[in-house]
Every structure is written in C-alpha cells, then in structure tokens.
TORSE-625917 format. One record per residue: x, y, z of N, C-alpha, C in turn. Coordinates in nm, 2 decimals. Example, Ala and Ser with C-alpha at 12.3 -4.5 7.8 and 13.67 -1.06 7.14 Angstrom:
2
> nc1, nc2, nc3, cac1, cac2, cac3, cc1, cc2, cc3
> 1.32, -0.57, 0.78, 1.23, -0.45, 0.78, 1.32, -0.33, 0.78 .
> 1.28, -0.22, 0.71, 1.37, -0.11, 0.71, 1.29, 0.00, 0.79 .
//
This chain:
113
> nc1, nc2, nc3, cac1, cac2, cac3, cc1, cc2, cc3
> 20.20, 7.88, 12.75, 20.17, 7.80, 12.66, 20.05, 7.74, 12.72 .
> 20.00, 7.65, 12.65, 19.94, 7.52, 12.66, 19.96, 7.37, 12.64 .
> 19.91, 7.32, 12.77, 20.05, 7.21, 12.75, 19.82, 7.10, 12.77 .
> 19.82, 6.99, 12.64, 19.78, 6.89, 12.61, 19.81, 6.76, 12.68 .
> 19.75, 6.70, 12.60, 19.76, 6.52, 12.59, 19.80, 6.47, 12.48 .
> 19.84, 6.41, 12.40, 19.89, 6.40, 12.26, 19.81, 6.32, 12.24 .
> 19.71, 6.23, 12.25, 19.70, 6.08, 12.23, 19.69, 6.08, 12.02 .
> 19.76, 5.96, 12.07, 19.70, 5.91, 11.88, 19.74, 5.74, 11.85 .
> 19.73, 5.73, 11.73, 19.73, 5.52, 11.76, 19.85, 5.50, 11.77 .
> 20.03, 5.56, 11.76, 20.09, 5.53, 11.81, 20.09, 5.58, 11.90 .
> 20.04, 5.63, 12.03, 20.04, 5.68, 12.14, 20.15, 5.54, 12.23 .
> 20.17, 5.52, 12.33, 20.29, 5.39, 12.35, 20.19, 5.46, 12.55 .
> 20.23, 5.40, 12.64, 20.17, 5.43, 12.77, 20.26, 5.32, 12.84 .
> 20.35, 5.35, 12.97, 20.43, 5.31, 12.98, 20.38, 5.24, 13.13 .
> 20.30, 5.06, 13.13, 20.29, 5.06, 13.32, 20.40, 4.91, 13.33 .
> 20.44, 4.93, 13.44, 20.48, 4.85, 13.55, 20.42, 4.74, 13.53 .
> 20.43, 4.59, 13.55, 20.35, 4.53, 13.58, 20.31, 4.48, 13.67 .
> 20.34, 4.56, 13.83, 20.22, 4.54, 13.95, 20.06, 4.68, 13.94 .
> 20.11, 4.75, 13.85, 19.99, 4.80, 13.78, 19.92, 4.78, 13.66 .
> 19.99, 4.70, 13.65, 19.86, 4.59, 13.50, 19.86, 4.46, 13.57 .
> 19.87, 4.41, 13.68, 19.81, 4.30, 13.77, 19.70, 4.33, 13.88 .
> 19.69, 4.50, 13.89, 19.60, 4.50, 14.01, 19.48, 4.59, 13.91 .
> 19.54, 4.63, 13.77, 19.42, 4.68, 13.70, 19.31, 4.54, 13.65 .
> 19.43, 4.45, 13.62, 19.29, 4.33, 13.63, 19.28, 4.29, 13.72 .
> 19.28, 4.27, 13.80, 19.20, 4.22, 14.00, 19.11, 4.29, 13.98 .
> 19.18, 4.45, 13.97, 19.01, 4.52, 14.02, 18.91, 4.46, 13.87 .
> 18.92, 4.49, 13.78, 18.85, 4.44, 13.63, 18.76, 4.27, 13.68 .
> 18.87, 4.20, 13.67, 18.76, 4.06, 13.73, 18.67, 4.06, 13.91 .
> 18.75, 4.19, 13.92, 18.70, 4.18, 14.12, 18.51, 4.25, 14.01 .
> 18.49, 4.35, 14.05, 18.39, 4.46, 13.92, 18.32, 4.32, 13.88 .
> 18.35, 4.25, 13.74, 18.25, 4.20, 13.72, 18.21, 4.04, 13.81 .
> 18.34, 3.92, 13.89, 18.27, 3.93, 14.00, 18.07, 3.97, 14.07 .
> 18.14, 4.06, 14.09, 18.07, 4.19, 14.21, 17.91, 4.19, 14.12 .
> 17.93, 4.21, 13.98, 17.81, 4.25, 13.87, 17.75, 4.11, 13.89 .
> 17.86, 3.97, 13.88, 17.77, 3.89, 13.81, 17.67, 3.83, 13.99 .
> 17.77, 3.84, 14.06, 17.68, 3.78, 14.19, 17.51, 3.82, 14.17 .
> 17.56, 3.99, 14.18, 17.41, 4.10, 14.21, 17.31, 4.09, 14.09 .
> 17.42, 3.98, 13.95, 17.27, 3.95, 13.83, 17.22, 3.85, 13.91 .
> 17.28, 3.78, 13.99, 17.25, 3.61, 13.99, 17.14, 3.62, 14.10 .
> 17.16, 3.72, 14.19, 17.07, 3.77, 14.34, 16.98, 3.78, 14.27 .
> 17.00, 3.93, 14.22, 16.80, 3.99, 14.10, 16.73, 3.88, 14.07 .
> 16.83, 3.78, 13.97, 16.71, 3.69, 13.92, 16.66, 3.61, 14.01 .
> 16.73, 3.56, 14.08, 16.68, 3.50, 14.24, 16.57, 3.56, 14.31 .
> 16.60, 3.69, 14.31, 16.48, 3.76, 14.43, 16.38, 3.78, 14.31 .
> 16.35, 3.78, 14.13, 16.27, 3.81, 14.08, 16.18, 3.67, 14.10 .
> 16.25, 3.52, 14.08, 16.19, 3.44, 14.09, 16.08, 3.36, 14.17 .
> 16.17, 3.44, 14.30, 16.10, 3.44, 14.43, 15.99, 3.49, 14.47 .
> 15.95, 3.63, 14.33, 15.80, 3.72, 14.38, 15.76, 3.63, 14.27 .
> 15.80, 3.58, 14.17, 15.68, 3.45, 14.07, 15.65, 3.41, 14.15 .
> 15.65, 3.29, 14.22, 15.67, 3.22, 14.33, 15.56, 3.26, 14.40 .
> 15.62, 3.42, 14.50, 15.48, 3.42, 14.59, 15.36, 3.44, 14.57 .
> 15.39, 3.50, 14.42, 15.23, 3.53, 14.37, 15.12, 3.49, 14.34 .
> 15.22, 3.32, 14.28, 15.20, 3.21, 14.24, 15.13, 3.17, 14.39 .
> 15.16, 3.17, 14.43, 15.15, 3.10, 14.54, 14.96, 3.20, 14.67 .
> 15.03, 3.31, 14.65, 14.89, 3.43, 14.66, 14.80, 3.41, 14.57 .
> 14.79, 3.36, 14.43, 14.71, 3.34, 14.37, 14.60, 3.17, 14.37 .
> 14.71, 3.12, 14.45, 14.61, 3.00, 14.43, 14.58, 3.02, 14.60 .
> 14.65, 3.10, 14.65, 14.56, 3.08, 14.82, 14.45, 3.20, 14.85 .
> 14.44, 3.27, 14.75, 14.28, 3.38, 14.70, 14.17, 3.25, 14.63 .
> 14.20, 3.17, 14.54, 14.14, 3.07, 14.52, 14.08, 2.94, 14.59 .
> 14.16, 2.95, 14.58, 14.15, 2.80, 14.74, 14.07, 2.87, 14.84 .
> 14.12, 3.04, 14.90, 14.03, 3.06, 14.95, 13.86, 3.10, 14.95 .
> 13.82, 3.11, 14.83, 13.71, 3.17, 14.73, 13.66, 3.03, 14.71 .
> 13.68, 2.93, 14.68, 13.64, 2.82, 14.62, 13.63, 2.74, 14.74 .
> 13.71, 2.69, 14.85, 13.63, 2.59, 14.93, 13.53, 2.59, 14.99 .
> 13.49, 2.70, 15.06, 13.39, 2.75, 15.21, 13.33, 2.69, 15.10 .
> 13.26, 2.69, 14.96, 13.16, 2.69, 14.91, 13.15, 2.50, 14.81 .
> 13.23, 2.47, 14.87, 13.28, 2.29, 14.79, 13.28, 2.29, 14.68 .
> 13.36, 2.38, 14.57, 13.43, 2.38, 14.49, 13.50, 2.32, 14.49 .
> 13.58, 2.28, 14.63, 13.71, 2.22, 14.55, 13.72, 2.08, 14.61 .
> 13.61, 2.09, 14.68, 13.60, 1.92, 14.74, 13.52, 1.88, 14.89 .
> 13.57, 1.82, 14.94, 13.56, 1.84, 15.06, 13.63, 1.67, 15.14 .
> 13.64, 1.74, 15.28, 13.78, 1.68, 15.33, 13.70, 1.57, 15.39 .
> 13.72, 1.42, 15.40, 13.71, 1.31, 15.44, 13.60, 1.29, 15.54 .
> 13.65, 1.37, 15.68, 13.58, 1.39, 15.77, 13.40, 1.50, 15.73 .
> 13.42, 1.56, 15.68, 13.26, 1.64, 15.57, 13.21, 1.47, 15.60 .
> 13.25, 1.44, 15.47, 13.15, 1.35, 15.38, 13.10, 1.25, 15.49 .
> 13.16, 1.19, 15.61, 13.12, 1.08, 15.72, 13.05, 1.14, 15.77 .
> 13.09, 1.28, 15.78, 12.96, 1.39, 15.92, 12.82, 1.34, 15.82 .
> 12.83, 1.37, 15.69, 12.75, 1.46, 15.57, 12.65, 1.29, 15.60 .
> 12.71, 1.09, 15.61, 12.70, 1.05, 15.53, 12.57, 1.03, 15.67 .
> 12.64, 1.11, 15.83, 12.59, 1.02, 15.96, 12.47, 1.10, 15.97 .
> 12.48, 1.20, 15.93, 12.34, 1.27, 15.93, 12.23, 1.29, 15.81 .
> 12.27, 1.25, 15.79, 12.14, 1.18, 15.68, 12.03, 1.08, 15.73 .
> 12.16, 0.97, 15.75, 12.10, 0.88, 15.83, 12.00, 0.87, 15.95 .
> 12.10, 0.97, 16.05, 12.03, 1.03, 16.18, 11.87, 1.11, 16.14 .
> 11.89, 1.17, 16.02, 11.74, 1.27, 15.97, 11.63, 1.16, 15.91 .
> 11.68, 1.04, 15.79, 11.58, 0.95, 15.84, 11.52, 0.89, 15.95 .
> 11.62, 0.86, 16.05, 11.58, 0.73, 16.20, 11.48, 0.90, 16.22 .
> 11.50, 1.05, 16.28, 11.47, 1.07, 16.30, 11.24, 1.10, 16.23 .
> 11.29, 1.05, 16.12, 11.20, 1.09, 16.04, 11.13, 0.91, 16.07 .
> 11.13, 0.94, 16.10, 11.07, 0.74, 16.09, 11.02, 0.74, 16.24 .
> 11.06, 0.80, 16.34, 11.02, 0.85, 16.43, 10.93, 0.91, 16.47 .
> 10.90, 0.98, 16.40, 10.82, 1.10, 16.38, 10.68, 1.04, 16.39 .
> 10.71, 0.93, 16.27, 10.61, 0.86, 16.18, 10.52, 0.75, 16.25 .
> 10.60, 0.68, 16.38, 10.56, 0.60, 16.41, 10.56, 0.68, 16.58 .
> 10.63, 0.80, 16.59, 10.50, 0.87, 16.72, 10.40, 0.88, 16.69 .
> 10.31, 0.94, 16.51, 10.21, 0.97, 16.48, 10.11, 0.91, 16.49 .
> 10.21, 0.75, 16.42, 10.07, 0.62, 16.48, 10.04, 0.58, 16.61 .
> 10.10, 0.59, 16.69, 10.09, 0.52, 16.80, 10.00, 0.67, 16.87 .
> 10.01, 0.76, 16.88, 9.91, 0.88, 16.88, 9.75, 0.87, 16.87 .
> 9.73, 0.84, 16.75, 9.67, 0.82, 16.67, 9.53, 0.67, 16.69 .
> 9.68, 0.58, 16.79, 9.62, 0.46, 16.79, 9.56, 0.46, 16.96 .
> 9.64, 0.61, 17.06, 9.62, 0.61, 17.10, 9.47, 0.73, 17.16 .
> 9.40, 0.81, 17.02, 9.34, 0.84, 17.05, 9.19, 0.74, 17.05 .
> 9.24, 0.68, 16.86, 9.16, 0.59, 16.84, 9.10, 0.52, 17.02 .
> 9.19, 0.45, 17.10, 9.16, 0.37, 17.26, 9.12, 0.47, 17.29 .
> 9.07, 0.57, 17.28, 8.96, 0.64, 17.39, 8.89, 0.69, 17.34 .
> 8.89, 0.71, 17.26, 8.74, 0.70, 17.22, 8.60, 0.55, 17.19 .
> 8.72, 0.50, 17.16, 8.64, 0.38, 17.14, 8.58, 0.29, 17.33 .
> 8.72, 0.30, 17.44, 8.66, 0.33, 17.56, 8.55, 0.45, 17.61 .
> 8.54, 0.53, 17.59, 8.46, 0.72, 17.63, 8.31, 0.59, 17.61 .
> 8.32, 0.56, 17.52, 8.16, 0.51, 17.46, 8.13, 0.40, 17.51 .
//
C-alpha cells in the first residue's frame, strides 16, 4: 500500500497559535535581513560610483595641473611677476654694463693717442 498526502482545495491544516506566531516572526526576520542587505548593497554601489567619479577627477587633475590648464596658485602668479621684473632689471643692467664698457674703451683709445 502506498501512502500519499492528499492535498486539495478543501484540505485543512491545524496549527496552534505558538507555531503560527513563530512562522510570522521568522518571515518578518527574513524580510528585515533582506531589506537591510538591499540597503547595504545600494549604499556600496553608490560608494563605488562616487569613488569612480573621484578617481576620474583625480586623473584629470593629475594630467591638467602640471600643464597649467587648471589655473595656477596665487603664489605661482606672484613668483611669475617677480621673475619677469628681475629679468627686465637684468636686461637693463646688461645694457648699462655694455654702455660703460664702450665708454671705457673709448676713454682708453682717447688717452692712448
């Protein structure tokens, strides 16, 4: 003889309240864990997107900053102005030095005659 379970639309299940409450609590616990894991996964995905964006911006900065495509520091601008000023001063001094050397040569020529 084979024994089987007779399942039909009119079948009945007898559960006591303790078992029913246990099943409901287990389902709620599983749902809570599921939703907390979903939330954590979403947060981690957002963190990955932010890190990729920051990494891309860092790469762009690393390439463009040395080229001067992203501007310059205020100290760099002051340094550039100072260098330009000193360069002009040196050129003026070189011109004066050349003039003085010519005057000395002219004076030496005139005194040797």
